[in-house]
N, C-alpha and C positions, 0 to 999 in steps of 0.2 A: 478554389479561389486563391488559396495560399500559393499553390504551385504556379498558377497563372501570373501571380505578382512577384514570383521569385523569393517568396518567404519560406524559410525553414522553420518548422515547429520543433523547438528544442525539447520541450516537455509539455505534457498535459497534466495538470493537477486535478484529478477527478476521481480518486478512489481512496478508500480507507474507512475509518470509522468502524473498524471490524468488531471490537468488543461490544457485547450487548448482554443484558441481564438474562435473556432467554434465547432459545434455539431459533425462534422465528426472526428475531432481530439480527442474529448472526447470519442466518440464511439470506435475509434481505440485503445485508451489506456485501455479502459474497456475490449475489446476483448483480448488484450495482457495480462491483468491481469487474465482473465479466463484461458488462456493457461498456464500461470505461475503456477496457482493453480494445474492444471493437472500435470505439471512437478514436482512440490513439492510433490504431492501425489505419483507419480511414484517412486521418490527417497526416499519416506517415511521420508521426512524432518520434523523436529519438528515444523518448522514454515516457512512462506513465508514473508520475510522482504519487507515492502513497503516504498519506497522512494517517498514521496508524489508528488513532482513536484513543480516547481517554478511558478512565475507569467507568465501568457500568454503574448505573444509579445504585447507590447504597453499598458499593463495594469498596474495600480498601486493599484488595489483593492485587498488587502491582505485578507480581510474578505471574499470577494466573491470567491477568489481562494481557501481558506480553505473550503468553502461550496462545491465547485466542488469536492474536495478531499473526503469530507464526503459523498457526493452523490455517487461517484464512488465506494467507499468502500461498501456502502449500496447495490450497484448493484451487486457486486461480492460475497457478504457475503453468500448468500444461496448456491452458487456453492462451496465455501470453506467448508461450513458446510457439504454438501453432500459428499465431498471428504475427510472429516476429516482433513482438513488443517487449522492450526491456522494462523491468519494474525497478523503481528507485525509492528506497525507504528514506523518508524525509524526517530527520530528527528536528524537534521544535524545542524552544527554550523550556526549562523545567517548570516555569510558571503555568504552562499549558498541559502539564501531565494529567491533571484531573479530568479535563474536559476535551482536549484536542489530540494529545499524543502521549502515549506512555513510553515512547522512544524519545528520549530527551538529550542524548549526547551522541556524538559520532561513534564513540566506543560501543555504546549499546546498539546502534544501527549495524555496525560491523559484526557484533556478536550475533545478532539476529540473522544476518546474511550467512554467517558461518553455520548456524544451526539449521539453515535450509540446505545443508550439504554443499555449501559453496556454489549454489546454482548460478551458472554464468549469466543468466538473464536478470539476476537481482543485484542491484548496486545501491549506491548512496546518492541522494540528491542534495 
């Protein structure tokens, strides 16, 4: 429908929330990320925006939470590559760090991209 109307999908915001208090929650978020990649590919979106996710319930470990995000992006990266979908890390205002995104600045987003070995399919939204 978008193509028929001459509309370009610049980005799809539909993945993230990767940190979780348990393995089951992290696995569920990764599975949702994989499905979102397929949706972005179907729409021929230029990128899939990732809202990282906040601290797991009861946690104060911001570094560990960011590590969960990095690990999850690493888990979905090959699927994104095979579908031709770019992933865009979206930093949010620091007031959202606890519940929406542990990535709150452009510098942090760039650091996470660099930690992913500079994967060319990962950028900043």
